[in-house]
Every structure is written in structure tokens, then in C-alpha cells.
PLY file of the C-alpha trace (Angstrom):
ply
format ascii 1.0
element vertex 406
property float x
property float y
property float z
element edge 405
property int vertex1
property int vertex2
end_header
0.00 0.00 0.00
2.89 2.32 0.76
4.25 1.83 -2.74
0.93 2.41 -4.52
0.08 5.30 -2.20
2.99 7.21 -3.72
1.65 6.84 -7.25
-0.60 9.66 -8.41
-4.28 8.75 -8.57
-4.25 9.34 -12.32
-1.35 6.96 -13.00
-2.78 4.32 -10.71
-6.10 4.50 -12.58
-4.24 4.25 -15.87
-2.70 0.94 -14.80
-6.03 -0.41 -13.61
-7.87 0.78 -16.71
-5.22 -0.51 -19.09
-5.23 -3.98 -17.59
-8.93 -4.43 -16.93
-11.04 -1.72 -18.63
-11.46 -4.04 -21.55
-13.39 -6.25 -19.17
-13.47 -4.91 -15.69
-10.95 -3.82 -12.93
-8.21 -4.42 -10.28
-4.68 -3.49 -9.60
-2.22 -5.43 -7.39
0.47 -7.99 -7.12
-0.21 -11.39 -5.59
0.64 -15.06 -5.17
-0.23 -18.34 -3.53
1.59 -19.20 -0.33
3.54 -22.28 0.73
3.40 -23.87 4.15
7.02 -22.92 4.89
6.51 -19.23 4.15
6.64 -16.67 6.99
3.46 -15.47 8.69
3.35 -12.07 10.47
2.06 -11.64 14.03
-1.67 -11.11 14.55
-2.75 -7.46 14.51
-6.04 -5.61 14.49
-7.15 -4.39 11.06
-6.61 -0.66 11.83
-3.08 -1.36 13.07
-2.22 -3.57 10.11
-3.53 -0.98 7.64
-1.67 1.89 9.30
1.56 -0.10 9.35
1.17 -0.67 5.61
0.51 3.00 4.89
3.46 4.10 7.05
5.95 1.60 5.59
9.04 3.12 3.90
8.70 3.43 0.13
10.32 0.70 -1.95
12.43 1.78 -4.95
10.76 -0.65 -7.28
8.97 -3.95 -7.73
9.76 -6.90 -9.99
7.24 -9.74 -10.01
5.96 -12.74 -11.87
2.18 -12.67 -11.93
-0.90 -14.72 -12.72
-4.09 -13.08 -13.95
-7.41 -14.93 -13.60
-10.47 -13.84 -15.58
-13.66 -15.89 -15.27
-15.83 -12.80 -15.62
-16.90 -13.26 -19.23
-17.42 -16.38 -21.27
-14.83 -15.90 -24.02
-17.27 -17.41 -26.53
-19.49 -14.34 -26.04
-16.91 -12.09 -27.67
-14.97 -12.46 -30.91
-11.25 -13.14 -30.84
-9.05 -14.22 -27.96
-6.85 -12.13 -25.70
-5.12 -12.70 -22.33
-7.30 -9.94 -20.91
-10.33 -12.19 -21.46
-8.91 -15.68 -21.02
-6.50 -15.11 -18.14
-2.73 -15.28 -18.31
0.62 -15.39 -16.60
3.28 -12.76 -17.00
5.64 -10.27 -15.44
5.37 -6.85 -13.84
7.89 -4.10 -13.22
7.09 -0.86 -11.38
9.04 2.05 -9.93
8.28 4.60 -7.25
8.10 7.39 -9.85
5.08 5.75 -11.49
6.60 3.80 -14.38
4.83 0.45 -14.87
5.25 -2.38 -17.38
2.91 -5.38 -17.38
3.25 -8.34 -19.74
0.57 -11.02 -20.07
0.99 -14.30 -21.97
-2.04 -16.56 -22.42
-1.71 -20.34 -22.54
-4.82 -20.39 -24.75
-3.28 -18.39 -27.55
-4.50 -15.07 -28.87
-1.14 -13.35 -28.56
0.51 -11.46 -25.73
-0.61 -8.17 -24.19
1.78 -5.51 -22.97
0.77 -2.48 -20.92
3.20 0.38 -20.37
2.92 3.52 -18.26
5.83 5.93 -18.55
5.43 9.52 -17.49
2.18 10.77 -18.99
2.26 8.18 -21.77
0.09 5.05 -21.49
-0.05 2.24 -24.05
-1.54 -1.23 -24.49
-0.30 -3.49 -27.28
-2.35 -6.55 -28.28
-0.21 -8.95 -30.29
-3.20 -11.03 -31.42
-4.73 -8.13 -33.35
-1.41 -6.29 -33.83
-3.05 -3.19 -32.39
-1.40 -0.51 -30.24
-3.73 1.62 -28.11
-1.92 4.67 -26.80
-2.67 7.94 -25.07
-0.92 10.87 -23.47
-2.68 11.81 -20.26
-3.69 15.46 -19.89
-1.36 17.51 -17.71
-2.41 17.81 -14.10
-2.88 21.22 -12.57
-0.76 22.15 -9.58
-3.82 22.29 -7.35
-4.82 18.79 -8.37
-1.36 17.44 -7.56
-1.49 19.08 -4.16
-4.81 17.38 -3.45
-3.15 13.98 -3.94
-0.59 14.55 -1.20
-2.14 12.68 1.69
-0.75 12.27 5.17
-0.88 8.96 7.04
-4.24 8.75 8.86
-4.24 8.29 12.60
-5.34 5.06 14.23
-8.45 6.84 15.47
-9.32 8.01 11.94
-8.87 4.50 10.55
-11.12 3.02 13.25
-13.80 5.60 12.46
-13.56 4.85 8.72
-13.88 1.11 9.38
-16.96 1.65 11.56
-18.55 3.59 8.73
-17.61 0.89 6.20
-19.00 -1.86 8.43
-22.38 -0.15 8.58
-23.01 -1.38 5.04
-20.49 -4.16 4.54
-19.06 -7.20 6.23
-15.34 -6.58 6.83
-13.08 -9.31 8.14
-10.13 -8.73 10.41
-6.53 -8.69 9.21
-5.78 -12.37 8.73
-2.04 -13.23 8.98
-1.04 -15.24 5.95
1.78 -15.84 3.50
1.80 -14.64 -0.12
4.65 -15.03 -2.58
6.89 -16.18 0.21
6.23 -12.94 2.09
4.45 -12.44 5.37
1.15 -10.76 4.59
-2.22 -9.66 5.93
-5.46 -10.46 4.10
-8.89 -8.87 4.43
-12.27 -9.66 2.85
-15.11 -7.20 2.25
-18.62 -8.27 1.23
-21.94 -6.41 0.98
-24.39 -6.86 3.86
-27.45 -6.39 1.67
-28.49 -5.57 -1.90
-25.23 -6.94 -3.26
-26.61 -8.24 -6.54
-24.22 -10.78 -8.05
-21.23 -9.40 -6.16
-20.00 -11.78 -3.49
-16.84 -10.27 -2.02
-13.51 -8.60 -2.66
-10.27 -9.78 -1.09
-6.91 -8.09 -0.81
-3.60 -9.18 0.71
-0.59 -6.94 1.28
3.04 -7.35 2.35
3.26 -6.96 6.13
6.68 -5.26 5.87
6.51 -3.06 2.77
2.75 -2.51 2.56
2.77 -3.50 -1.14
-0.49 -5.14 -2.29
0.14 -8.81 -3.06
-3.26 -10.04 -4.10
-6.57 -8.56 -5.24
-9.54 -10.73 -6.14
-13.24 -10.19 -6.85
-15.75 -12.99 -6.15
-19.25 -13.53 -7.48
-22.05 -14.49 -5.09
-22.13 -18.22 -4.44
-18.71 -18.88 -6.00
-15.67 -20.02 -4.05
-13.09 -19.06 -6.67
-12.45 -15.47 -7.83
-13.89 -14.29 -11.13
-11.13 -11.68 -11.35
-7.77 -11.91 -9.65
-4.25 -10.62 -10.21
-1.58 -12.59 -8.40
2.22 -12.71 -8.33
4.06 -16.00 -8.19
7.31 -14.32 -7.19
8.21 -10.82 -6.04
11.32 -8.82 -5.18
11.98 -5.20 -4.25
14.75 -2.85 -5.34
16.01 -0.80 -8.26
14.50 -1.55 -11.67
16.67 -1.02 -14.76
15.30 1.94 -16.72
15.79 -0.06 -19.92
12.91 -2.32 -18.87
10.52 0.45 -19.88
12.14 1.12 -23.26
9.89 -1.13 -25.33
8.10 -0.42 -28.59
5.35 -2.08 -30.59
6.23 -3.62 -33.99
6.50 -1.18 -36.87
3.51 -2.77 -38.64
1.17 -2.38 -35.63
-2.17 -0.64 -36.18
-2.11 2.46 -33.96
-5.21 3.79 -32.18
-4.48 7.11 -30.47
-6.96 7.83 -27.67
-5.34 11.13 -26.64
-7.96 13.39 -28.33
-10.82 11.60 -26.55
-9.11 11.87 -23.15
-8.36 15.55 -23.68
-11.96 16.16 -24.72
-13.20 14.46 -21.55
-10.82 16.54 -19.43
-11.98 19.74 -21.13
-15.65 18.84 -20.66
-15.03 18.08 -17.00
-13.34 21.44 -16.56
-16.10 23.30 -18.37
-18.76 21.49 -16.34
-17.03 22.47 -13.11
-16.85 26.11 -14.16
-20.53 26.20 -15.14
-21.55 24.55 -11.90
-19.51 27.07 -9.95
-20.85 30.05 -11.85
-24.51 29.13 -12.05
-24.99 26.70 -9.17
-27.90 25.29 -11.13
-29.77 22.34 -9.71
-30.13 19.30 -11.96
-33.53 18.26 -13.26
-34.88 15.25 -11.36
-38.15 13.40 -10.97
-39.92 11.46 -13.72
-42.34 14.23 -14.72
-39.70 16.99 -14.80
-37.24 14.84 -16.76
-39.89 13.85 -19.32
-40.69 17.53 -19.81
-37.07 18.70 -20.15
-35.49 15.76 -22.02
-36.67 16.59 -25.51
-37.43 12.95 -26.30
-39.88 10.29 -25.08
-38.56 9.05 -21.72
-39.80 5.70 -20.38
-39.72 5.56 -16.59
-42.29 3.09 -15.19
-42.78 2.97 -11.43
-41.13 -0.47 -11.26
-38.93 -2.73 -13.40
-38.21 -6.44 -12.91
-39.86 -6.22 -9.48
-37.65 -3.30 -8.34
-39.21 0.06 -7.40
-38.10 3.23 -9.13
-35.80 5.21 -6.83
-34.66 8.13 -8.95
-34.87 9.73 -12.40
-32.38 12.42 -13.39
-31.45 14.41 -16.47
-27.74 13.97 -17.24
-25.32 14.87 -20.03
-23.59 12.13 -22.04
-21.16 13.08 -24.83
-22.63 16.56 -24.92
-26.22 15.33 -25.30
-29.06 15.19 -22.79
-29.94 11.75 -21.46
-32.27 10.36 -18.82
-30.89 8.20 -16.03
-33.29 6.06 -14.01
-32.38 3.87 -11.01
-34.46 0.91 -9.83
-33.77 -0.80 -6.52
-30.80 0.09 -4.32
-27.27 -0.96 -3.51
-25.16 -3.08 -5.82
-28.28 -4.98 -6.86
-29.89 -1.92 -8.48
-30.74 -1.74 -12.18
-29.74 1.44 -14.05
-31.40 2.58 -17.27
-29.81 5.21 -19.51
-31.90 6.67 -22.35
-30.94 9.15 -25.06
-31.93 10.03 -28.62
-30.65 7.38 -31.03
-27.85 8.49 -33.32
-28.72 8.83 -36.98
-27.25 6.08 -39.16
-23.86 7.04 -40.55
-23.49 7.42 -44.32
-20.56 7.52 -46.69
-17.10 7.12 -45.19
-18.47 7.07 -41.64
-20.83 4.13 -42.23
-20.18 1.24 -39.86
-17.96 3.21 -37.50
-18.71 2.87 -33.78
-20.79 -0.29 -34.26
-18.03 -2.87 -33.85
-18.17 -3.58 -30.12
-21.91 -3.68 -29.46
-22.80 -5.43 -32.71
-20.33 -8.23 -31.92
-22.23 -9.16 -28.75
-24.93 -11.89 -28.66
-28.33 -10.70 -29.85
-31.46 -10.66 -27.67
-35.03 -9.82 -28.64
-36.64 -6.95 -26.71
-40.30 -6.99 -27.75
-39.45 -6.95 -31.43
-36.36 -4.77 -31.16
-32.96 -6.40 -31.60
-30.72 -5.78 -28.62
-27.21 -6.87 -27.74
-26.35 -8.41 -24.40
-23.13 -8.80 -22.44
-23.64 -11.25 -19.57
-20.90 -11.59 -16.95
-20.50 -13.30 -13.60
-20.98 -9.93 -11.89
-23.76 -8.39 -13.96
-25.47 -7.84 -17.30
-25.56 -5.02 -19.86
-28.19 -4.77 -22.62
-28.34 -2.14 -25.37
-31.15 -1.63 -27.89
-32.97 1.04 -29.86
-36.69 1.63 -30.29
-38.72 4.48 -31.80
-35.74 6.78 -32.09
-34.51 6.24 -28.52
-31.35 4.38 -27.49
-31.53 2.33 -24.26
-28.80 0.89 -22.05
-29.89 -1.37 -19.18
-27.25 -2.53 -16.73
-27.04 -3.99 -13.26
-25.43 -6.62 -11.08
-28.29 -8.98 -11.97
-28.69 -12.18 -14.03
-29.53 -11.87 -17.76
-33.17 -12.83 -17.15
-33.66 -9.90 -14.76
-31.96 -7.43 -17.10
-34.04 -8.67 -20.04
-37.24 -8.35 -18.00
-36.29 -4.77 -17.13
-35.56 -3.96 -20.79
-38.93 -5.38 -21.89
-40.69 -3.34 -19.21
-39.57 -0.03 -20.69
0 1
1 2
2 3
3 4
4 5
5 6
6 7
7 8
8 9
9 10
10 11
11 12
12 13
13 14
14 15
15 16
16 17
17 18
18 19
19 20
20 21
21 22
22 23
23 24
24 25
25 26
26 27
27 28
28 29
29 30
30 31
31 32
32 33
33 34
34 35
35 36
36 37
37 38
38 39
39 40
40 41
41 42
42 43
43 44
44 45
45 46
46 47
47 48
48 49
49 50
50 51
51 52
52 53
53 54
54 55
55 56
56 57
57 58
58 59
59 60
60 61
61 62
62 63
63 64
64 65
65 66
66 67
67 68
68 69
69 70
70 71
71 72
72 73
73 74
74 75
75 76
76 77
77 78
78 79
79 80
80 81
81 82
82 83
83 84
84 85
85 86
86 87
87 88
88 89
89 90
90 91
91 92
92 93
93 94
94 95
95 96
96 97
97 98
98 99
99 100
100 101
101 102
102 103
103 104
104 105
105 106
106 107
107 108
108 109
109 110
110 111
111 112
112 113
113 114
114 115
115 116
116 117
117 118
118 119
119 120
120 121
121 122
122 123
123 124
124 125
125 126
126 127
127 128
128 129
129 130
130 131
131 132
132 133
133 134
134 135
135 136
136 137
137 138
138 139
139 140
140 141
141 142
142 143
143 144
144 145
145 146
146 147
147 148
148 149
149 150
150 151
151 152
152 153
153 154
154 155
155 156
156 157
157 158
158 159
159 160
160 161
161 162
162 163
163 164
164 165
165 166
166 167
167 168
168 169
169 170
170 171
171 172
172 173
173 174
174 175
175 176
176 177
177 178
178 179
179 180
180 181
181 182
182 183
183 184
184 185
185 186
186 187
187 188
188 189
189 190
190 191
191 192
192 193
193 194
194 195
195 196
196 197
197 198
198 199
199 200
200 201
201 202
202 203
203 204
204 205
205 206
206 207
207 208
208 209
209 210
210 211
211 212
212 213
213 214
214 215
215 216
216 217
217 218
218 219
219 220
220 221
221 222
222 223
223 224
224 225
225 226
226 227
227 228
228 229
229 230
230 231
231 232
232 233
233 234
234 235
235 236
236 237
237 238
238 239
239 240
240 241
241 242
242 243
243 244
244 245
245 246
246 247
247 248
248 249
249 250
250 251
251 252
252 253
253 254
254 255
255 256
256 257
257 258
258 259
259 260
260 261
261 262
262 263
263 264
264 265
265 266
266 267
267 268
268 269
269 270
270 271
271 272
272 273
273 274
274 275
275 276
276 277
277 278
278 279
279 280
280 281
281 282
282 283
283 284
284 285
285 286
286 287
287 288
288 289
289 290
290 291
291 292
292 293
293 294
294 295
295 296
296 297
297 298
298 299
299 300
300 301
301 302
302 303
303 304
304 305
305 306
306 307
307 308
308 309
309 310
310 311
311 312
312 313
313 314
314 315
315 316
316 317
317 318
318 319
319 320
320 321
321 322
322 323
323 324
324 325
325 326
326 327
327 328
328 329
329 330
330 331
331 332
332 333
333 334
334 335
335 336
336 337
337 338
338 339
339 340
340 341
341 342
342 343
343 344
344 345
345 346
346 347
347 348
348 349
349 350
350 351
351 352
352 353
353 354
354 355
355 356
356 357
357 358
358 359
359 360
360 361
361 362
362 363
363 364
364 365
365 366
366 367
367 368
368 369
369 370
370 371
371 372
372 373
373 374
374 375
375 376
376 377
377 378
378 379
379 380
380 381
381 382
382 383
383 384
384 385
385 386
386 387
387 388
388 389
389 390
390 391
391 392
392 393
393 394
394 395
395 396
396 397
397 398
398 399
399 400
400 401
401 402
402 403
403 404
404 405
């Protein structure tokens, strides 16, 4: 934890997003223990967490890792990649935020390499010979200052844990052994309204505070659906040459920098407008229907879940209606917006690739596309000039029932 705490929030999110945004998320290093490995003394959870946060920074990390992904049935998506099938590989990281992650799948599909160096982030997929790259927008000085956090007191940690335990089951710090290192492990699971989410587990090095294992479990399943583990780990200087890697010259390059800059600009503009006008958002089914500019469907209940909120939001510069049914992780969210006009000429077919590759599902005569995972379901479809996205940590049958109820 000490090591990751010294990474900026933006770079840490870049590593997580690069490795799992294709399917879902986690960032850590981990490994299975052996019976002869050391085990740290028993400590309370607040003490164990504070010790991790206060641990001296390590110069760098070198690890062999194993990535498990049982989230999505690979047959539901075209192609094969280690990000979908699981893999083994290696990881290098330094205290200044440089990260290199290599994944090699035993099931084929080519290797994946993720690199974070300065403000530059890239992901190369050997199977498709595609390089996704981006330069992160520069951070403002004020933003950097906000990320400088002190080590919380024991009292503050106890208070935070009491608040967390009001809505979740949190285990104590269990002494264990991971990658031949003494470690503490903790499990967090929802108390109620958890949907398909069972629990999350994390283990960290008792001496350095470095995370050694992160796993996400689906309800009713003993094995993780997502987990990143390290089969070996060492600390110390990392040769700078490790991060001097380049994709093949014939790789197809997809530069995501313009999209990221556009999002940053929109976020900044939105903040300025909110500060200047202090306008309240439109909420409530009747008010949203009146202000949306398109026919909004917001029944009082969907799939047996009561409607909890309806709000007018902005998505990609356009007004959209967001409705929430149920509560907690088991809620169903419905996003509605005017359907885009079919592209013509050179733009025809663009933007359709991902959704159109998903399995089809019939929604009262409309053809939708469904992504079913161990942790939830997403359905997209269009009807009468309106585009719908239904998502929630619910089984496909529940999501389909909600979609048909709109």
C-alpha cells in the first residue's frame, strides 16, 4: 500500500484501466503461499492498515504474476486475448510511477503488454497487432497538491472502518503468506443488496505494505472471477531499460489522446458552469420527461424493483435520462438518449463494432445486444428513435425483464 500510495491517482487508474477496462478492474500484485513461508504476528485491522501505509517506500517492484479472468465467457466475444482468457506474465514498477505489465495466455491469442511511462500510457495486443496509446492530460498544480495525503491516525482508521462496516461485512486482518512474504489479508462483502457481487479480497506485504493479491468474487462462487496474483516478487532498483519497449512497426495504432483531452476539457467546463450558475439538476420522472426533448420511459417499477430516482444527465454533450431501480449493488440502471442517426458515406459502420459483436437478444421486437458476466449484465437496444442501455449486477433474465418493461 505504501508503494501504490505514492503513485498519483491518475497513474494508478491508468494501470487499472489498461489492464482491466477491456473487461473490468483491479490493480495489485499477488501469489499463492507455501506452508514454509513466513506469517506475520496477529494485529487488528486498523493497526495492520496503518503499518502498511506508514511503511518506507520501496524503490521498485519486480514480479511474476498470474491473472485470472472468469468474468466473461470468451465465446461471447470475438477473438481471444489474455485480458479475457487469463494469463501469466511479469510486472515491473518504480516509485516514480513507471509500470510495465506483460501477459501471456496459454490459450493463444497473442501477448498483451501495458506500459505507463510519465504521462504516456499504451496497451499493445499482439493477437490483433493493435497498439492503443494515449498521453494523459497535464495535471494542474492544485490537483497534484490534493493527492498529497498524510498517514491517517489510528483513530481516523477506526472511524472509517466503523462507517464501512455499517453497510459491509469486513473481516479482520488475517495473517497469511503470499509469494513467500508475510502478509495480511482482508475480505469485504456487501451486507445487503449486493446483486451478483459476493466479495472482494486483498492481501498486502506486512513489511513493505505493497499489495500482493486482489480478487473479486461472485455471489455463491468459491473461486475469484477476477484476480491478479504474483508468483514471485522482489523489491529494489528496476533497470530503466525495462521500460524502453516499442510495438512492432507494422502495428495498427489507435491514439486515444484526443478523446481523453476532450473528456478533461468537458469536465473542466462542467465544473466552471456549476460554480458560476450553481444550477440544480432536473430530477423526478415528470420533470425529466418535460425537459429531455425525447420520449422518456420511466415506469414505477422494473423487474420487481421500485423506481428510486430519475435524473437528467449529459452524455457526450447530449441530454440523457438516467433512471435507477432498486438500491445498492443490486440496483438496475437505465440510460436513455436520442438514437444516433445512421452514418453514411465514409463514416458508415464506425462505432458499431463492439456492441454489434455481442450476442443478440429480442426486446419486444427490437434487436438488442447483451453482455452477460459473472458480476452483472448489460443490454443495449434502440426503439422508436430512442437508445436504451440497461445494466445492473443482476442475471440476464432480470436485465431482459427490465428492458422489456420499458
